[in-house]
Backbone bond lengths (Angstrom), bond angles and torsions (degrees), N, CA, C in turn:
res aa  C-N    CA-C-N  psi(-1)  N-CA   C-N-CA  omega(-1)  CA-C   N-CA-C  phi
1 M - - - 1.468 - - 1.528 109.44 -
2 T 1.322 115.85 132.81 1.462 120.93 -179.33 1.527 110.00 -71.56
3 P 1.339 117.76 129.31 1.466 119.71 178.14 1.523 111.27 -59.64
4 D 1.312 116.65 141.02 1.460 121.84 178.98 1.527 108.03 -79.10
5 P 1.335 117.66 116.98 1.474 118.99 -178.78 1.520 112.55 -61.83
6 R 1.328 116.81 -23.75 1.464 119.60 179.45 1.531 110.98 -67.03
7 K 1.337 116.56 -29.81 1.464 119.21 177.62 1.526 109.84 -66.42
8 A 1.325 117.32 -45.09 1.468 120.91 178.91 1.527 110.80 -60.66
9 Q 1.329 116.42 -40.81 1.465 120.58 178.74 1.530 110.68 -64.59
10 L 1.344 115.60 -39.23 1.458 120.08 179.10 1.523 111.24 -64.12
11 I 1.327 117.09 -43.99 1.471 120.93 -179.53 1.530 110.30 -61.17
12 I 1.319 116.86 -42.21 1.474 120.94 177.63 1.529 110.21 -61.51
13 A 1.340 115.98 -43.36 1.468 120.23 -179.62 1.529 111.33 -64.55
14 L 1.331 117.27 -39.63 1.458 120.52 -179.65 1.525 110.83 -65.19
15 R 1.327 116.34 -39.10 1.462 120.16 177.39 1.530 109.81 -62.17
16 Q 1.319 116.78 -42.28 1.469 120.90 -179.63 1.529 111.61 -66.80
17 Q 1.351 116.73 -26.99 1.469 121.01 -178.62 1.525 112.93 -88.25
18 G 1.338 117.35 0.36 1.458 118.50 173.06 1.510 116.69 116.86
19 V 1.342 117.65 2.63 1.466 119.86 174.17 1.528 106.40 -85.93
20 R 1.319 116.83 100.15 1.466 120.86 -167.69 1.527 114.11 -104.74
21 D 1.323 118.17 -23.72 1.455 121.10 -176.88 1.534 109.05 -65.07
22 T 1.322 116.85 117.76 1.465 119.85 -176.29 1.528 111.90 -63.75
23 R 1.339 117.63 -31.74 1.462 120.10 177.99 1.531 111.03 -66.02
24 V 1.327 116.64 -37.78 1.463 120.52 177.81 1.527 109.97 -66.55
25 L 1.316 116.82 -44.68 1.465 120.39 179.10 1.526 111.14 -62.29
26 E 1.323 116.71 -39.33 1.467 120.13 178.07 1.523 111.29 -65.30
27 A 1.337 116.73 -39.02 1.467 120.21 178.19 1.531 110.48 -65.36
28 L 1.334 116.58 -41.68 1.462 120.36 177.45 1.529 110.94 -62.05
29 E 1.319 115.67 -35.27 1.464 120.54 178.91 1.526 111.19 -72.46
30 Q 1.328 115.59 -33.12 1.463 120.47 -174.48 1.533 113.25 -79.27
31 V 1.331 117.03 -35.20 1.469 120.19 -175.82 1.532 110.06 -82.89
32 P 1.334 118.11 124.08 1.474 121.22 -178.14 1.530 111.55 -78.56
33 R 1.319 117.19 99.44 1.467 120.20 -176.40 1.528 111.93 -60.09
34 E 1.341 116.94 -27.61 1.457 120.50 -179.70 1.529 112.26 -61.44
35 L 1.335 116.54 -23.47 1.461 120.60 178.57 1.527 111.92 -73.62
36 F 1.323 117.14 -18.19 1.462 121.65 -172.57 1.524 113.63 -105.84
37 V 1.316 117.90 -5.49 1.464 120.63 -179.91 1.521 109.73 -99.75
38 E 1.317 116.16 162.76 1.461 120.96 177.49 1.539 109.11 -68.38
39 P 1.346 117.34 148.92 1.477 120.46 -177.61 1.527 113.84 -51.64
40 A 1.325 117.17 -36.71 1.469 120.48 -177.96 1.525 113.04 -66.48
41 F 1.347 116.67 -16.09 1.466 120.00 -175.15 1.528 112.93 -115.62
42 V 1.329 117.16 11.75 1.468 119.81 -177.05 1.526 111.74 -57.91
43 D 1.329 117.04 -36.00 1.465 119.32 -179.07 1.536 112.15 -68.51
44 Q 1.341 116.74 -12.02 1.464 120.48 178.44 1.530 111.94 -105.85
45 S 1.331 116.72 13.78 1.466 121.23 -174.57 1.512 113.04 -54.55
46 Y 1.338 118.06 -36.30 1.461 120.73 -175.34 1.515 113.46 -110.68
47 A 1.347 114.90 19.66 1.463 119.52 166.34 1.528 106.47 -80.26
48 D 1.304 117.11 144.14 1.468 120.18 -177.64 1.522 109.57 -84.25
49 Q 1.339 114.78 72.38 1.460 120.03 -179.06 1.528 109.81 -152.51
50 A 1.331 114.50 154.89 1.459 120.03 174.05 1.528 109.04 -72.74
51 L 1.339 115.88 150.92 1.460 120.78 -179.78 1.522 109.39 -134.57
52 P 1.348 117.05 149.26 1.469 119.45 179.18 1.523 111.98 -72.28
53 I 1.353 115.73 145.16 1.461 121.95 173.08 1.527 107.62 -129.26
54 S 1.311 117.56 -172.13 1.464 121.89 -178.18 1.530 111.62 -60.47
55 C 1.334 115.01 162.05 1.470 123.11 172.48 1.526 113.24 63.72
56 G 1.340 116.64 24.09 1.457 120.39 177.31 1.511 114.37 70.92
57 Q 1.336 117.34 17.69 1.460 121.89 -179.06 1.534 110.11 -101.22
58 T 1.327 117.22 -176.57 1.466 121.17 -178.77 1.530 110.54 -136.53
59 I 1.323 115.09 157.40 1.458 122.29 166.91 1.525 105.76 -99.32
60 S 1.314 116.86 124.59 1.463 121.57 -173.48 1.526 112.11 -63.60
61 Q 1.324 115.54 156.25 1.460 119.27 177.51 1.530 109.50 -66.66
62 P 1.323 117.87 145.57 1.465 121.46 -176.56 1.527 114.18 -54.59
63 F 1.337 118.00 -35.61 1.463 118.67 179.29 1.523 111.22 -61.51
64 V 1.332 116.77 -43.81 1.469 120.44 -178.97 1.525 110.23 -66.95
65 V 1.338 117.12 -42.45 1.465 121.14 176.43 1.531 109.88 -58.75
66 G 1.324 116.04 -47.36 1.462 120.74 -178.50 1.512 112.51 -64.55
67 L 1.330 116.91 -44.40 1.465 120.31 -178.03 1.527 111.18 -67.13
68 M 1.342 116.72 -44.65 1.461 119.92 179.16 1.528 110.85 -60.44
69 T 1.326 115.72 -42.17 1.459 119.70 -179.75 1.522 110.82 -67.64
70 D 1.311 116.79 -42.51 1.463 122.16 179.14 1.534 110.75 -59.55
71 R 1.329 116.62 -45.94 1.462 120.95 -175.83 1.531 112.84 -75.95
72 L 1.328 116.52 -9.57 1.466 119.96 176.99 1.535 111.47 -77.17
73 K 1.337 116.54 -16.20 1.475 122.27 176.54 1.533 111.72 54.03
74 L 1.305 114.94 60.51 1.468 121.38 -175.55 1.517 112.92 -83.24
75 N 1.337 115.29 149.14 1.463 119.25 164.29 1.520 109.14 -135.45
76 E 1.325 116.04 172.08 1.463 121.41 -170.85 1.524 113.88 -69.54
77 R 1.329 118.55 -7.60 1.470 121.57 178.59 1.527 112.60 -93.73
78 H 1.317 117.56 -10.93 1.452 120.93 -170.98 1.527 113.99 -74.25
79 K 1.324 113.50 145.46 1.466 123.69 172.24 1.525 105.97 -105.10
80 V 1.331 117.15 121.83 1.465 122.04 -168.75 1.524 111.01 -119.61
81 L 1.323 116.34 137.44 1.463 122.45 171.13 1.520 108.21 -107.09
82 E 1.328 115.76 130.11 1.469 121.02 175.04 1.527 108.29 -115.26
83 I 1.321 115.81 129.58 1.461 121.81 176.85 1.525 107.56 -102.64
84 G 1.337 116.36 108.63 1.459 121.77 -178.98 1.511 111.69 102.77
85 T 1.331 116.11 83.27 1.475 119.96 -179.72 1.521 111.16 -64.39
86 G 1.340 116.02 -41.16 1.463 120.35 -178.01 1.518 111.50 57.60
87 S 1.310 115.99 -132.08 1.470 121.20 179.62 1.524 111.93 -70.77
88 G 1.347 116.14 -20.82 1.463 120.88 -175.87 1.513 113.69 96.89
89 Y 1.327 117.66 -0.87 1.471 120.54 -176.91 1.532 111.63 -64.55
90 Q 1.338 115.67 -50.49 1.467 118.68 178.07 1.518 110.83 -62.38
91 T 1.329 117.05 -39.45 1.461 121.87 179.05 1.525 111.06 -58.34
92 A 1.321 115.44 -45.28 1.475 120.66 -178.56 1.523 110.68 -61.16
93 I 1.324 116.84 -41.77 1.464 120.63 179.30 1.529 110.44 -65.44
94 L 1.332 116.72 -45.02 1.464 120.05 177.38 1.528 111.08 -58.07
95 S 1.329 116.60 -39.97 1.465 120.83 -175.21 1.524 112.98 -63.12
96 L 1.320 116.67 -25.08 1.468 120.61 178.99 1.526 112.33 -81.55
97 L 1.327 116.49 -8.94 1.463 120.80 -171.07 1.521 114.33 -116.90
98 C 1.339 117.56 -6.11 1.461 120.33 -175.40 1.522 110.84 -139.67
99 R 1.337 115.36 178.99 1.471 119.84 -178.54 1.522 111.55 -74.54
100 R 1.336 116.93 -48.91 1.463 120.44 -179.27 1.520 109.57 -152.54
101 V 1.347 115.10 143.12 1.465 122.43 175.26 1.528 108.83 -113.05
102 Y 1.327 115.21 128.52 1.454 122.14 170.55 1.521 106.09 -106.14
103 T 1.328 117.94 120.37 1.456 119.92 -172.56 1.522 110.99 -127.21
104 I 1.337 115.96 133.03 1.461 122.85 -176.15 1.526 109.36 -113.62
105 E 1.339 115.82 134.87 1.463 122.03 177.74 1.524 108.89 -135.76
106 R 1.338 116.55 136.69 1.473 119.93 -178.05 1.528 112.56 -87.06
107 Y 1.328 118.37 -12.62 1.470 122.39 176.61 1.526 110.14 -103.02
108 R 1.342 115.80 118.61 1.468 119.88 179.63 1.525 111.36 -60.42
109 T 1.337 116.74 -38.90 1.462 121.02 -179.06 1.521 111.03 -59.27
110 L 1.333 116.24 -48.02 1.463 120.09 -179.95 1.522 111.29 -63.86
111 S 1.331 116.00 -42.51 1.465 119.89 -179.37 1.529 110.83 -61.50
112 R 1.322 115.93 -43.01 1.469 119.70 179.78 1.530 111.17 -65.14
113 Q 1.321 116.61 -45.51 1.464 120.01 179.84 1.524 111.54 -61.67
114 A 1.340 115.72 -42.16 1.462 119.67 178.87 1.522 110.37 -63.44
115 G 1.336 117.00 -41.94 1.457 120.52 179.74 1.521 112.24 -59.74
116 E 1.316 116.46 -37.22 1.470 120.50 177.76 1.528 110.64 -65.41
117 R 1.312 116.08 -38.38 1.475 119.59 178.27 1.528 110.85 -67.85
118 F 1.330 116.95 -39.76 1.467 119.64 178.87 1.529 110.81 -61.39
119 K 1.331 116.19 -40.40 1.475 120.14 177.84 1.518 110.76 -63.93
120 Q 1.325 115.33 -42.73 1.466 120.15 179.93 1.529 111.39 -59.89
121 L 1.333 115.90 -37.24 1.468 121.03 -178.56 1.534 112.53 -90.61
122 K 1.360 115.92 0.29 1.476 121.27 179.31 1.529 111.88 58.98
123 L 1.337 115.62 42.84 1.468 121.39 176.58 1.526 107.37 -93.88
124 E 1.306 116.58 107.87 1.463 120.80 -169.72 1.525 114.07 -108.49
125 N 1.314 118.02 6.19 1.472 120.31 179.96 1.527 111.46 -109.43
126 I 1.338 116.03 30.55 1.465 122.10 179.43 1.519 109.00 -117.04
127 T 1.340 116.26 128.33 1.459 122.15 175.16 1.521 108.00 -114.41
128 Q 1.343 116.77 124.91 1.461 121.58 -174.68 1.520 112.10 -105.89
129 L 1.340 114.98 152.03 1.454 122.08 175.74 1.527 108.65 -144.84
130 V 1.335 116.59 132.15 1.461 120.63 168.18 1.523 106.13 -89.46
131 G 1.318 117.12 115.43 1.457 118.89 -174.58 1.515 112.44 -171.81
132 D 1.317 115.05 -169.47 1.455 123.75 -178.45 1.529 108.78 -92.65
133 G 1.319 115.45 105.87 1.456 119.87 -176.60 1.512 114.20 -64.35
134 T 1.330 117.63 -24.23 1.467 119.65 -179.58 1.529 111.30 -65.55
135 R 1.332 116.74 -20.31 1.468 120.95 179.61 1.523 112.54 -91.24
136 G 1.335 116.11 -8.83 1.452 119.08 -177.50 1.516 111.57 67.57
137 W 1.325 115.58 -150.68 1.459 121.64 -177.45 1.524 107.27 -139.53
138 P 1.344 117.09 72.12 1.468 120.54 -171.59 1.527 113.95 -58.45
139 Q 1.335 116.87 -29.86 1.475 119.42 -179.15 1.522 112.21 -64.91
140 Q 1.329 116.60 -22.79 1.468 120.84 -178.61 1.524 112.66 -105.49
141 A 1.310 117.91 -4.55 1.476 121.12 -179.43 1.534 109.80 -69.82
142 P 1.338 117.91 157.09 1.464 127.11 4.10 1.536 112.39 -84.30
143 F 1.330 114.12 156.75 1.463 121.94 177.57 1.532 109.83 -109.05
144 D 1.314 115.85 147.57 1.466 120.38 175.52 1.524 111.22 -76.04
145 R 1.328 115.33 -32.92 1.457 121.44 -177.98 1.528 109.31 -143.59
146 I 1.336 116.09 146.11 1.466 121.90 173.65 1.520 108.03 -132.50
147 M 1.341 115.85 132.22 1.461 121.16 174.23 1.522 108.51 -118.73
148 V 1.328 115.68 125.33 1.458 121.87 179.02 1.522 108.12 -108.84
149 T 1.338 116.60 122.87 1.464 120.07 -175.38 1.530 111.87 -109.07
150 A 1.330 116.24 30.08 1.467 122.87 173.16 1.520 106.90 -146.73
151 A 1.328 116.35 153.04 1.463 120.17 -170.85 1.527 112.14 -85.45
152 A 1.333 115.99 122.34 1.461 122.79 175.58 1.527 109.32 -87.43
153 K 1.336 116.13 160.93 1.467 120.41 177.99 1.531 111.76 -79.22
154 S 1.331 115.04 -24.63 1.466 121.17 178.22 1.528 107.11 -156.37
155 V 1.316 116.96 175.43 1.467 119.35 178.70 1.527 108.60 -58.76
156 P 1.334 118.73 120.98 1.464 120.77 -176.28 1.530 111.91 -74.95
157 E 1.327 115.30 99.58 1.464 121.48 -174.27 1.534 112.09 -60.09
158 T 1.337 116.54 -34.70 1.469 119.96 179.14 1.524 110.48 -60.41
159 L 1.325 116.29 -40.57 1.463 119.90 -179.97 1.526 110.71 -73.61
160 V 1.328 117.36 -39.14 1.472 120.18 176.72 1.524 110.04 -56.48
161 S 1.333 115.84 -40.26 1.468 120.14 -177.73 1.526 112.27 -66.36
162 Q 1.345 117.12 -17.89 1.457 121.07 179.77 1.532 112.82 -95.19
163 L 1.340 115.88 2.58 1.462 121.29 174.34 1.524 110.13 -85.89
164 A 1.319 116.40 141.43 1.458 120.18 169.26 1.526 108.65 -67.50
165 V 1.328 117.03 152.96 1.467 119.93 174.59 1.529 108.24 -60.23
166 G 1.324 115.97 130.23 1.454 121.27 -174.14 1.519 112.77 90.65
167 G 1.332 116.32 -8.81 1.463 121.07 179.79 1.519 112.19 -73.50
168 I 1.333 115.56 160.91 1.470 121.99 -174.59 1.523 109.69 -122.85
169 M 1.322 115.29 138.43 1.465 122.03 171.79 1.522 109.73 -123.33
170 I 1.313 116.40 134.32 1.459 121.93 171.98 1.523 106.85 -105.46
171 V 1.337 116.82 125.67 1.469 119.83 -174.90 1.527 111.04 -148.17
172 P 1.342 118.02 132.84 1.456 120.81 170.51 1.531 109.46 -80.70
173 I 1.327 116.55 139.07 1.466 121.24 -179.17 1.527 109.27 -129.11
174 E 1.332 114.74 130.29 1.469 120.95 177.37 1.523 107.71 -106.44
175 E 1.322 115.78 90.78 1.464 120.77 -175.60 1.522 111.90 -76.15
176 R 1.325 116.42 -24.36 1.461 120.27 172.22 1.526 107.91 -143.65
177 P 1.339 118.36 153.60 1.463 121.71 -172.56 1.533 112.96 -53.20
178 G 1.329 115.49 129.25 1.454 120.91 175.38 1.513 114.93 80.65
179 H 1.337 116.97 3.55 1.477 119.65 -177.73 1.524 108.92 -129.72
180 Q 1.327 116.38 104.91 1.465 121.98 -178.65 1.527 110.54 -114.65
181 D 1.329 114.71 144.89 1.463 120.70 175.84 1.518 109.20 -135.23
182 L 1.327 115.06 147.14 1.455 121.27 179.21 1.529 109.12 -92.74
183 F 1.333 116.31 132.92 1.456 121.49 -179.33 1.529 110.94 -125.04
184 R 1.329 114.74 149.11 1.460 121.18 169.22 1.530 107.13 -107.33
185 I 1.325 115.04 119.41 1.462 122.59 -178.77 1.528 108.22 -105.92
186 T 1.322 117.09 128.84 1.468 121.56 177.63 1.520 108.90 -116.25
187 R 1.329 116.31 122.12 1.470 121.45 -179.43 1.533 109.42 -71.64
188 T 1.321 115.34 133.54 1.461 121.14 178.02 1.533 108.87 -118.21
189 E 1.320 115.94 176.64 1.464 120.48 178.68 1.528 111.49 -62.63
190 T 1.324 116.64 -29.99 1.468 120.29 -173.77 1.525 114.14 -111.92
191 G 1.320 118.19 -3.82 1.466 121.02 -177.77 1.512 110.20 167.72
192 Y 1.349 116.00 -119.49 1.466 118.86 177.67 1.525 110.29 -157.93
193 D 1.344 114.51 155.67 1.459 122.42 172.02 1.521 108.25 -105.01
194 S 1.323 116.65 149.09 1.458 122.26 -176.71 1.522 110.06 -125.69
195 E 1.328 115.86 135.64 1.471 121.72 178.43 1.524 109.47 -130.92
196 H 1.344 115.87 124.54 1.465 120.41 178.15 1.529 110.11 -75.48
197 L 1.342 116.35 136.32 1.463 120.22 -180.00 1.530 112.10 -108.04
198 L 1.339 117.75 -61.50 1.461 119.57 -179.45 1.528 110.15 -169.30
199 P 1.353 117.47 162.35 1.468 120.70 174.09 1.536 109.95 -69.25
200 V 1.326 116.33 143.86 1.466 121.52 -179.14 1.526 109.53 -143.70
201 R 1.330 114.82 177.42 1.469 120.29 173.43 1.524 108.86 -142.00
202 F 1.334 115.91 116.39 1.463 122.70 179.89 1.528 110.17 -129.80
203 V 1.326 115.70 161.77 1.460 119.79 169.77 1.529 107.43 -67.41
204 P 1.334 118.43 156.10 1.469 120.44 -177.37 1.528 112.81 -72.12
205 L 1.325 115.41 149.83 1.456 122.00 172.57 1.527 107.32 -80.05
206 V 1.333 116.37 119.23 1.462 121.84 -171.89 1.523 109.85 -118.62
207 E 1.324 116.57 139.98 1.464 121.00 177.66 1.527 110.88 -74.35
208 G 1.324 115.53 154.78 1.461 121.21 172.30 1.512 113.97 85.92
209 I 1.338 114.12 173.21 1.467 122.08 175.51 1.517 107.57 -95.29
210 A 1.322 117.89 135.07 1.452 122.38 -174.85 1.524 111.24 -68.07
211 K 1.351 115.30 141.91 1.467 121.08 171.47 1.524 107.35 -88.66
212 E 1.319 115.55 126.18 1.463 119.96 -178.83 1.526 110.50 -116.22
213 K 1.304 115.15 149.17 1.471 120.48 179.77 1.537 109.66 -74.75
């Protein structure tokens, strides 16, 4: 298959925008985003924009995926929790950079579709759960890293409590309606430190398992 020149252009653009970790850039290059988008949007796979997927959700724009992954400071020994599997694109990238990814999705349809993609790509270090992401995955805690791909109303204390001391969480927070910001949270011995990264736009973090038709 001929490499898509738009992918190479996208990787160069992401590097210029601040995604500097070469392992993250290589993972973005390796994972075929076209496999994770809806058929109607395949021609836009390597445009730097969010795209709609099933269940009224979205696949994040590559810059946001790259930046969030870069700022998570991953290594191959890390155990990672992802809140919001979605299409599975972010999950697939994480899986190439860490020891194991535990990923929670509230829509059974999305979880099933993502699982099929993981099998197709032979990604075997991903464990999936259909569940309430706001509760995390206490049976598997503590985690070295947590990535939240939906906007919380405030720092999710339940998830912070599932981080190892020194662990990092990347989370979008909507402190007031229509205004979201991405934060890097670092667990400390006595609580956590917070660092603002940039304004973003995500679907809301919702409690419970979704009811589907």
